[in-house]
N, C-alpha and C positions, 0 to 999 in steps of 0.2 A: 503495501501500500504507500502511497504518495501522501508521507503525513503531512506534510506542507502545504499539499492541495485540499487535503480534506479540512485544515485549517482556515483556511485563503475561502473556500464554498462556502463555510458557515460564518464568516463576517460579510458584515452589509457596512461599508463608509460612503456617505455621497463626493463623487467625486473622481474617488479611486476603485482600477477596474480590479479584477480576481489576479490578472496577472501581474500588475503591479502589487499586491498583495500578497503572491505567493514569491517576489523575489526579494521583499523587505524581511521576510521570514528568516532568521537565521537561529543556528546551534546558540545558547544562552553560554558566557565563561564559565560560572558558576550554577552547575550545573543542581546545585539543591534547590533553586529557582525553582527549575523549570526543562523540561527536554525542548523545546522548542522556545525564542521569544520573538515577540513583534514590537519593536521600537514606533513610539507614536509621536514622534516628533516632526517629523516631516507632515503629519497632518494638522498641524496648530495654525499654520497661514489657513489651512482652506477652511477648516471647520469654525476658527476663532476663538478655538478653547485652550486650554494650557492642555500639554501633554499628560498630566497627572490626570485630570479631570478627563479627557477621551479613552485614557487606559482605563478608568474607573466605569464607565457608562459601557466599553467593548466586554467588559468584563462580566457585569450586570446582564448584559441581552445575551451574552454567549452560552447555549444550552450544551453541560457535556453530553457524553452518550459511552458505549464499550468502548469507543479507542481514544478522545479525549477525554482523561478520566478527572480533569482538575486545572480551573484556569485561574489566575493572581492578577494583581496587579501591583507595580510594585516601581515607583521612583519614573512614571511615564514608559514604563515597559508592560506589557500583556505576554505573561507568562504562561505555556502551556503543558502540563504534563500528560503525556498519552502511556495508554495502556498495557504495561511493559511486555506481561505474557504476549499477547497479542503483535506488538512491535518486533518481538522477537523472532518470533516465528515469520511471521511475512521477510522480515529481513533474510532470511537464512534460507528460507521455500524460493523466494525470488534468487539468490544467488545459484541457489542447488541446479535452478530449474536453467537458468539460463548459460551459466558456465564460463565460456570464454566469451561470450557475451554480455556477460554483467555490465553496465554501464553505457551500453549502446542505445541510441535511438535511432528515431527516423524524422527526426527535426527538420534535419536538413535537406531532406526528401525531395528533388525537383531541382535544386539550386546548386549551384558550379563556384566554387573557390580556385581562383587561380593564387599559385604560391611562388614567387622569385625568390630561389634560395640558392646557398653557397656559391655560385655565379664563378666559379675560378677562371684565373685568366691564362690562355693558353700560352703551353711554353715557359711558365712562372711558378715557383714553389708551393705545392699545397699546403700552408706551414699552419703553427699556432692558431694566427689571427681566422685564419677562416673556421675554425672550428667552431665557432657559435652558430656566426649564418648554418651551417649545413646541420647540426644536430635540433637547433632550435628551428628551423622549417621543418627536417625532418620529422620532427614531434609533433609539431603543428599538422604537417598532413595525414598521420596518423589518427590525430584526432577528429578532426572534422571528416575523413571519412568512417571513421567508428559513431558518427553520429548522424550519418546518412546523406553526408553534400559529399557530391563528386566532385575530390578533389585534383587539382591538374600541375603538379608538379614540374616547374620550370627551373633548368639550369641556363642562365643565361651568360651564357659564357663571352668571357672578356675576349675575341678571337678578333678585333678589328685596332688597328692603330699604326705608329711608326714603330712601336715595337719591333713589327714581325718584318719592317727592313734590316735595325737592327742586326736581330737574328740572321737574316741572309747574307749581310755584309760577313757577319762575324764567321758563317758557317763557311763561305766561302774562301774566306783568308783565313782560319784558322782547323777547321772543321774535319771530322773523319766520319764517313756514314755508319762502317761498323761500331765506332766507340758508343756517337750520338745512341743507335738499334739495342745495342746494350747497356748504356747509363741513363736513357730514356730523360722522363725531364728533369734529374738532377743535372745531366750531359747537358743538357741545352741550356740549363740555369749557370753553367758554367762559361759558358760563351754568350751569355748576357753579361754577364758582372766584368768578364775579361774585356768585350765593346768598350764597357761605361771607362774604364781602366785605361784603355789602351785612348779612347777620341780625346781624352783629356791631353794627351800628348799630340795628338791629330786629330784636332775639329773638323777635317775636311770630311771625316768617316762619316760624322751625323747627317751631312750634305748626301752621301750615297745612300745612307739608310732610309731617309726621304724618299732618295728614286727610287730604291726597291719598294716601297712602299706603294709609291705608285705606279710602277706595273703591277702590282696583284691586283690594284683597283682598275686596272685596265685589261685585264684578263690574263697578261703575258704568260705562258706554257709555265716554262722554268721556276718562276716567281710560285704560279699557284700550286705547281705539285710540291712544292718544298713547303709550303702554308700548310697545307692538307696535313705533308707528313706530319711537319710540328704538332698539329691538332690531333691524327691521331695516336703518336706517342705520347702524348698528355694525358690522354681519354683512357688510353689503354694504362698507364700508371694510377690515374686518379681512380679508376674503378674497383683497385687492391682497395683503397681506403673505405668506398663506400661501399662495400661488399662487408667489408668489418665491422662500420657503423650501422650497419641494416638501414641502407640511403636509398630512396628511388625517384625518379623522375619519368616525365610523362612526355618532355619536350628537353632538345639539348638547344634550341634557336639562342644562336647567341647574335653581339652584336655584327657580324657581319652578313645575319639572315637579313638583316633591317637595313643594309646598304641601297637597294633599288625601292626603299618603301616610304626614302626621308622626304623626298624631292613634292611627293603629293602633299608633305605636313607642312611644309614651306611656301608652297602656294594656296595652299588656304588661308594659311596668315598673311598673306600680300594680301589674298582677297577678301579678308575680313576688316584689313587694315591694320592690323596687330605687329605688322614688321616696320621700326623706324631704325636708321642708321645711326652708329656710336663709334666714330673712331674707324670707322672701313667695317665695322662689323655689323651683322645682320641682326637686332634683339627684340623683345620684346617689354618695355617699358613696365617697372612693377614698381613704381616711386608710389603709388594711391595706398599700397599692399605692405608698405616700410620693406619693401623688399630691393634691394639691384637688381637690375636688368637680368634677364632670362637671354643669354647667349643664345643664339639658334646655329648662325653660321659666321668663320673667323673672317677676319680683313682677308684671308687668300680663297675665302667660298668653303670651306671644308666642315665638314659639320660639328657637333659636340655632343657629350653623353646626352645634355637636355633632348636635341633631335631624335638621338635613336631611340630614348626612354619616351618619347611620345611618339612615337611609331609604333615602338611594340605596344603600348598601350591601346592604342586603337586596332591592331592587329590582334591583340586579345580579346577586343569587348568583339570586334565581327568574327573570330574562328570559335573561342568559347562561351559568349554570352554572358560572361561573367558576375553573379550576384556582388562577389567581393573580390578585388585582387588584391595583394599584399606583398608587400618591397622587403624581407628581411634582411636588412640591412642596417651598420655600425650608425650611433646616432649622430657622428662627425659630415652625415649627409644629411642631415637636416633639411637645411634651407634649398640643398637641390631637390628635392623632394616636392617641399612647398613650393618652391616656382613652378616645376615643371607640371603640378596638379591645376595651381593657379592659372596654367598659360593653356592648360584644355579646356578649364571650366571656363575661360575667355573665348574660346574657339563656338562654346554653346553644344559641348559636351556635357550634357547633365550627368553621366554617369561616372564624372569627374569623380564626383562626393562617392564612388562606392572603390576608389583607390587607396589603400590604406598604408605607411610606414612602418612596419614593426622593428623599431629601433632598438638596437640591443649596444648593452658596453662593451669594452676592447676585454679583449684575455693576452697575458704577457706573461712568460715565465717571469720564476725569482730573478733568472738572470740579466735580465731588462729588455730593451727594445731590438727592433731588428731593421733590417732594410735590404730590399731584393737586389738594389743596384750595387751595394757596396758585399753583398756576400754573407752576411753575420745574419741569414734567416735558422730558424729552427721547422724541419719538417716535422708535419703534423704525423707520417707515417713512423717517424723515429719517436713520437710522444708515445702512441698506444705501445710500439712494442716493448719501451722501456715500462710503461706500465703492466702488459704482459709478464713482461721477465720480473718484474719486484715482486709483481703478486704469484707467480711459482713460484720465487723464492720462499715466499711468507707461508703461502701453504704445503711448500714439501717441509718448511720447519714444525709446521702445527699440526698437519698430515700427513706425516712419508707415507702413509700406505692405499693416501687412496686413492681409488682407480682414476683414470681419465685426466690426470692431474696436467696435461698440457690444455683440454678442452677448459675445464672447469677455469685456470688460471686464464684462457682468454676472455669468456665472460665476464670474469671479473675484473681485469685490466683495461678492457677494454667500456664495459662499464662505468668503472672511476671513472674515464675520460668523456664520458658522456653526462655523467651525471653530475661532475664537475665544473659543465657548462649551465648545467638547466638546475641546481637544486636553490640558487640567488634567482631573485625579480631579475628578468633580462636586461633593464638598463643599468643595473650594477658592473664598472670593471671587476674582472676576477684576474687576479695573480693565481696563476695553477700550480699548486706543490702538491709534488708525489705523494709526500708522504700523507698529505691531509686527504685527500681523496683515498687511498687505499688504510683509511685509520676504522679496524673493525669495530672501535667502539664510537664515533663519534657520528653526524649527523650524514651518513653517506650512502654508498649505493653498498658498499661490500656490509654493514650492517644489516641493512635490509637484504640483501643475499642470504647472508648467515642467517636472519630470523629464518627464512623459508625452507633453508635446508634443517635449521631446526626443529620447523613444522613436518616436514615432512618427515624426518627421524621419528617423530612422534606417530605419526599416522601408519609407516612404516612397522610400528611396534606394535599399534591400537588396530588399525586395520580402517578403514571409512566406511561408517554409519551408513544403511541405506533409510533407516527412519531412524527418527531419535524422540522421546519428552522432555517437556519441560521439566525441570526441578525448580527448588527454590532459589531464583537470582537474587548473586550478588552484584554487589556494585563493579568490579571490577567487569566481568561477566559483559554486564551491563554495554558499561564504556567502551569495551569493544566492539559490541553488536553495533551500538552507534555511531563508531567511529568506521565501521564498513558499509556502514547504511548511507551515509552521505558520498560514496565514489560517482555517483551518476552525476550528483550537483557539481563535483568537484571536474569531472569533465565539462561538463556543461559550461563552467563558470572560466575554464583554462582555456575554453574557443572562445569566448563570449571578450575574455581580457588578451585572449593570444598569449598566453601566458602557463606554461607549462612547467614553470616551477610549483604551479599549486599542486599538478600529482604529484611530483618529486617528492614534496612535504609531506601529504597526504603520506606517502608510504613509510617516510621516517615517522610519522605520527601512528600510523598503524602498527610497524615494529615493535614500537616504544611502547603503547598498549598490549601487542601479544608479547613481548616478555612478561610484563610484567603480569598478569594473566599465567604465565606458563610457570613462572619462580610461585607466585600467591597464591594458584587454584592444582591440587594432584591432578593430574589429568589420567595416565593410566594407572593411579593408586586412586583414585576417586572413593570417597565412601560408598557409592551405591553406582550398581551396574547403570542405574538411569542417569546418574550426574557423570559420569566417565563416557557414556556415548553422547552426550548432549557435548562435553567438552571437547571430543573428538569431534563432530559434528562443527561445530563453532573454528576450530584449527584447521577444518577443510577449507569451511567458509574462505578464515580471514588467507590461508596462501592464495585460494584462486583469484581474489580481489588484489592483492599483491600481483601475481603474475599479470593479471590484466592491469594493472597501472604499469607494469615496468614494459610490459609490452607496447604501449602506447609512448614511450621513450625511447624505446631500442636497445632494451636491455634486456637480454637473459637471463635465466636463474637457472643456477644448477642444481641435479635433484640433491648432489650431499657437495661436505664443504671440509 
């Protein structure tokens, strides 16, 4: 049963819909007051009464029943106590009936969400700075699919620009095909770094690079072949990382894909009188919106990111007819997105309101900053492999006889990397620490995975009951049931706020409550068979919920640890 829906349907407040009431009902911090609470402060202005008086009047009008057993009004909050036995049974039965689908819904049925994430640069390192966009976008992709939306994952490849001319120049001067084939993206990066180092002494290399890029644009056979070779080598290399992180895409249409789709955008801007000249460049003036001008064409006639992003947005609307198009890109690009969203709005694209910049903070290692041009970068693959190796060492020390240690270490190591990027609110900057993310005791993925292994161990010894009866419930058991009952709401909130961290924190909270239950309540040695069977059922429901939560984050759960 959806208890929030039940409560909302029985409340009547002038000017407030049932859906609005549903969204306001929450779990109170002090559970002694009630199982659910409705804050009445937002109604004061509409009803012209104090929140305390509103809560009191609502309490007097509310009829309790066999589901909502008690209502109280305290300091402007309306608190509800539910029939505990009915609540526990309905929660567990729902989880057992839905299993891997617990938390799913069809609320997004018929709606399409485009997600632009990861968006790697061809022939440049897939480094630690790409971690957040990749795993954040991947989690949102799974979450929206889970809620019935048609999610379209787009890897908007950085495959356009002078850097390809630089690579061709460097390859023709210093490259050896067999070595590049063998070294892949790292070998290409070494050429890129060498070009910049050498160009400081020989500035004419920069002119040569621009000339090679122009040849790519003009369709020169040799330059086009090298460009596509660089692209294939890069995608082959990064696919290994995507496979490890369980990341999927439906489109790899990058910047070059839109090279023939930009002119219609420029033409439309001219036609609508939005383009003005500024120092030889063609721009859209955004002064009245307190923004600098959005540059559409440089003085030499070449396009910029904004031009290509507008062409991409129009293409995506035409092809996918999205309800929302999300751009999972670091907060440093805030102005860029505000600018081109505003220009599309000025062009009369009413759907521009459905474009959303999902901004996130930066990820760095404790060692400090990076620079692709100078060559001091930290490859993401190296970070993942180092986590897997460290996980293996810890597992080998703690449980040397464990079967499939390599597989367990991979799930633990990869999970630690993903969780390290998703646990905090997305806008926060992260300093990635190997010791912190692999801590068995902290608020980490390892802690949750170990909790699941503990639950698995209990169920392997006690069995998974087909039926159960409710004993007299204690507070620890009830708190655990309440925690797992909120999972569908947590998934919905994570989608609405574009915050997978809600699910990550939910998993840690449930794991903590399960461990309290595990230590405070005897499971296998329970006082009666009825209590034992119920506690095994509760263990199974908790394990299923945690598996579903971690599945949405892209993190595997080992059977044993």
